[in-house]
PASEBA-1860 file (N, C-alpha, C; in nm, 3 decimals):
! residues 102
1> MPPLYPMK> -1.945/-2.366/3.201/-1.894/-2.311/3.043/-1.768/-2.237/3.068 ~ -1.623/-2.251/3.017/-1.546/-2.200/3.039/-1.552/-2.037/2.968 ~ -1.457/-1.949/3.030/-1.518/-1.776/2.967/-1.469/-1.800/2.809 ~ -1.568/-1.711/2.768/-1.578/-1.635/2.612/-1.533/-1.512/2.612 ~ -1.411/-1.460/2.506/-1.380/-1.316/2.475/-1.422/-1.281/2.351 ~ -1.477/-1.166/2.350/-1.529/-1.091/2.229/-1.390/-1.098/2.143 ~ -1.443/-1.074/2.033/-1.357/-1.041/1.899/-1.485/-1.027/1.767 ~ -1.388/-0.946/1.665/-1.418/-0.929/1.549/-1.381/-1.038/1.455
9> LINIVANI> -1.481/-1.088/1.389/-1.445/-1.148/1.263/-1.464/-1.060/1.138 ~ -1.359/-1.034/1.065/-1.375/-0.957/0.920/-1.347/-1.071/0.834 ~ -1.450/-1.046/0.730/-1.490/-1.174/0.622/-1.460/-1.075/0.490 ~ -1.430/-1.099/0.425/-1.365/-1.052/0.292/-1.348/-1.144/0.160 ~ -1.454/-1.110/0.069/-1.432/-1.194/-0.007/-1.357/-1.106/-0.148 ~ -1.291/-1.152/-0.226/-1.171/-1.043/-0.336/-1.126/-1.109/-0.419 ~ -1.093/-1.074/-0.536/-1.025/-1.176/-0.646/-0.900/-1.198/-0.594 ~ -0.873/-1.304/-0.614/-0.726/-1.362/-0.565/-0.600/-1.280/-0.625
17> TLEERLVD> -0.620/-1.179/-0.680/-0.499/-1.114/-0.704/-0.482/-0.985/-0.588 ~ -0.565/-0.991/-0.475/-0.569/-0.889/-0.337/-0.497/-1.003/-0.232 ~ -0.482/-1.121/-0.295/-0.431/-1.195/-0.127/-0.302/-1.147/-0.073 ~ -0.202/-1.126/-0.152/-0.111/-1.058/-0.082/-0.141/-0.900/-0.029 ~ -0.207/-0.805/-0.086/-0.225/-0.680/-0.037/-0.305/-0.698/0.080 ~ -0.431/-0.770/0.113/-0.494/-0.816/0.235/-0.394/-0.878/0.333 ~ -0.262/-0.967/0.277/-0.182/-1.011/0.402/-0.096/-0.881/0.418 ~ -0.088/-0.807/0.374/0.000/-0.703/0.419/-0.097/-0.614/0.491
25> IAEAHEAS> -0.214/-0.613/0.517/-0.323/-0.504/0.593/-0.286/-0.602/0.722 ~ -0.328/-0.725/0.727/-0.330/-0.818/0.831/-0.210/-0.849/0.944 ~ -0.093/-0.791/0.827/0.062/-0.817/0.931/0.085/-0.653/0.997 ~ -0.001/-0.530/0.929/0.061/-0.413/0.925/-0.018/-0.367/1.074 ~ -0.125/-0.454/1.068/-0.176/-0.455/1.226/-0.157/-0.554/1.313 ~ -0.099/-0.629/1.303/-0.004/-0.707/1.405/-0.139/-0.817/1.392 ~ -0.223/-0.875/1.317/-0.318/-0.968/1.366/-0.234/-1.079/1.416 ~ -0.265/-1.159/1.501/-0.239/-1.312/1.512/-0.218/-1.433/1.374
33> GYTVLDAR> -0.312/-1.380/1.285/-0.302/-1.477/1.184/-0.431/-1.452/1.117 ~ -0.439/-1.554/0.983/-0.578/-1.510/0.918/-0.579/-1.633/0.829 ~ -0.681/-1.661/0.763/-0.680/-1.800/0.712/-0.782/-1.747/0.549 ~ -0.720/-1.804/0.437/-0.780/-1.780/0.298/-0.836/-1.926/0.244 ~ -0.935/-1.861/0.193/-1.018/-2.013/0.164/-1.038/-1.967/-0.002 ~ -1.038/-2.073/-0.112/-1.107/-2.055/-0.234/-1.252/-2.015/-0.226 ~ -1.308/-1.912/-0.294/-1.460/-1.898/-0.322/-1.497/-1.868/-0.443 ~ -1.618/-1.922/-0.473/-1.693/-1.940/-0.607/-1.823/-1.856/-0.589
41> GAGSAGLQ> -1.886/-1.821/-0.672/-2.022/-1.796/-0.664/-2.100/-1.660/-0.724 ~ -2.167/-1.596/-0.702/-2.207/-1.502/-0.774/-2.275/-1.351/-0.749 ~ -2.223/-1.264/-0.752/-2.312/-1.132/-0.687/-2.290/-1.060/-0.798 ~ -2.274/-0.892/-0.742/-2.275/-0.803/-0.839/-2.164/-0.789/-0.961 ~ -2.050/-0.885/-0.930/-1.994/-0.859/-1.057/-1.973/-0.970/-1.081 ~ -2.072/-1.066/-1.130/-2.127/-1.185/-1.168/-2.105/-1.304/-1.121 ~ -2.082/-1.403/-1.237/-2.069/-1.534/-1.180/-1.901/-1.521/-1.157 ~ -1.863/-1.615/-1.072/-1.704/-1.628/-1.049/-1.700/-1.800/-1.021
49> TGALDGES> -1.639/-1.850/-1.114/-1.655/-2.010/-1.112/-1.503/-2.054/-1.076 ~ -1.385/-1.955/-1.055/-1.311/-1.995/-1.092/-1.227/-2.109/-1.166 ~ -1.284/-2.060/-1.289/-1.194/-2.138/-1.375/-1.094/-2.073/-1.451 ~ -1.145/-1.950/-1.465/-0.965/-1.847/-1.502/-0.949/-1.763/-1.439 ~ -0.802/-1.789/-1.418/-0.716/-1.728/-1.308/-0.818/-1.547/-1.271 ~ -0.833/-1.507/-1.354/-0.919/-1.392/-1.315/-1.037/-1.388/-1.246 ~ -1.063/-1.488/-1.268/-1.189/-1.557/-1.223/-1.208/-1.552/-1.113 ~ -1.099/-1.598/-1.034/-1.077/-1.663/-0.879/-1.116/-1.566/-0.782
57> NILFLLLV> -1.132/-1.620/-0.684/-1.215/-1.581/-0.550/-1.173/-1.614/-0.461 ~ -1.157/-1.536/-0.337/-1.088/-1.574/-0.200/-1.171/-1.537/-0.100 ~ -1.195/-1.605/-0.020/-1.237/-1.549/0.140/-1.132/-1.547/0.265 ~ -1.117/-1.404/0.247/-1.000/-1.361/0.365/-1.084/-1.353/0.489 ~ -1.037/-1.439/0.596/-1.086/-1.410/0.724/-0.958/-1.387/0.851 ~ -1.038/-1.274/0.890/-0.936/-1.198/0.984/-0.993/-1.190/1.126 ~ -0.950/-1.238/1.218/-1.009/-1.233/1.393/-0.912/-1.088/1.437 ~ -0.978/-1.019/1.505/-0.904/-0.875/1.561/-0.987/-0.852/1.694
65> PESKLDQV> -0.962/-0.770/1.773/-1.020/-0.734/1.903/-1.084/-0.594/1.814 ~ -1.147/-0.590/1.876/-1.262/-0.441/1.860/-1.160/-0.332/1.826 ~ -1.061/-0.299/1.910/-0.944/-0.203/1.878/-0.860/-0.170/1.781 ~ -0.881/-0.318/1.727/-0.789/-0.297/1.574/-0.874/-0.271/1.480 ~ -1.000/-0.280/1.456/-1.097/-0.296/1.357/-1.129/-0.181/1.261 ~ -1.112/-0.074/1.356/-1.178/0.070/1.249/-1.058/0.082/1.186 ~ -0.895/0.036/1.178/-0.764/0.057/1.161/-0.755/-0.040/1.035 ~ -0.851/-0.167/1.066/-0.810/-0.271/0.969/-0.912/-0.251/0.851
73> LADVEKLM> -1.046/-0.170/0.879/-1.127/-0.123/0.789/-1.088/-0.019/0.685 ~ -1.016/0.084/0.734/-0.993/0.182/0.684/-0.911/0.172/0.538 ~ -0.775/0.045/0.607/-0.711/-0.004/0.466/-0.778/-0.097/0.386 ~ -0.888/-0.163/0.436/-0.958/-0.237/0.319/-1.057/-0.126/0.227 ~ -1.100/0.010/0.309/-1.169/0.057/0.230/-1.080/0.150/0.096 ~ -0.971/0.179/0.157/-0.859/0.257/0.045/-0.857/0.134/-0.046 ~ -0.861/-0.004/-0.036/-0.842/-0.091/-0.180/-0.973/-0.067/-0.250 ~ -1.089/-0.055/-0.200/-1.213/-0.053/-0.256/-1.219/0.096/-0.346
81> KRGHHLAT> -1.170/0.200/-0.241/-1.160/0.357/-0.286/-1.055/0.328/-0.439 ~ -0.974/0.241/-0.442/-0.884/0.227/-0.631/-0.964/0.150/-0.691 ~ -1.077/0.112/-0.662/-1.152/0.053/-0.768/-1.152/-0.107/-0.749 ~ -1.123/-0.168/-0.654/-1.091/-0.290/-0.606/-1.264/-0.339/-0.576 ~ -1.315/-0.460/-0.662/-1.434/-0.471/-0.561/-1.416/-0.600/-0.461 ~ -1.440/-0.579/-0.342/-1.438/-0.642/-0.194/-1.587/-0.637/-0.140 ~ -1.601/-0.777/-0.114/-1.733/-0.745/-0.057/-1.686/-0.790/0.114 ~ -1.691/-0.692/0.237/-1.663/-0.688/0.322/-1.752/-0.691/0.422
89> FVSDTQVL> -1.737/-0.824/0.534/-1.898/-0.839/0.634/-1.791/-0.850/0.754 ~ -1.861/-0.774/0.903/-1.817/-0.786/1.008/-1.900/-0.845/1.122 ~ -1.826/-0.946/1.151/-1.943/-1.027/1.258/-1.832/-0.990/1.423 ~ -1.978/-1.009/1.526/-1.918/-1.007/1.643/-1.902/-1.125/1.670 ~ -1.829/-1.225/1.751/-1.735/-1.334/1.775/-1.686/-1.333/1.925 ~ -1.699/-1.492/1.958/-1.607/-1.502/2.074/-1.506/-1.615/2.055 ~ -1.419/-1.592/2.136/-1.313/-1.660/2.168/-1.327/-1.752/2.245 ~ -1.215/-1.858/2.297/-1.210/-1.953/2.394/-1.065/-1.895/2.454
97> RREKFD> -0.997/-1.850/2.373/-0.838/-1.818/2.394/-0.810/-1.696/2.355 ~ -0.837/-1.587/2.449/-0.802/-1.455/2.383/-0.699/-1.427/2.358 ~ -0.558/-1.488/2.467/-0.448/-1.451/2.443/-0.385/-1.508/2.267 ~ -0.424/-1.606/2.229/-0.404/-1.634/2.102/-0.468/-1.525/1.996 ~ -0.524/-1.416/1.992/-0.560/-1.303/1.920/-0.544/-1.185/1.959 ~ -0.472/-1.179/2.066/-0.416/-1.025/2.095/-0.282/-0.968/2.067
END
């Protein structure tokens, strides 16, 4: 089996209006990239169907080395403290090509 390298996967469910701010956070911390997906579902903010612009959510995925995790989460927390509703999950993961994400 080829070697695997530890990374942190940050999953953020947010209103689509926050996409640009999340991209700014990723770029500010020199993340190698990010993925944005449309997201629908129900939670503490109620049903999010995506039928209306204000109801559209995204799933923002960001892989970072552990050394960048605290800084990225601090910036995400600033958005929360400004009253934005975000659901943020962090998972341990592994990648085959560490150099792609460093």
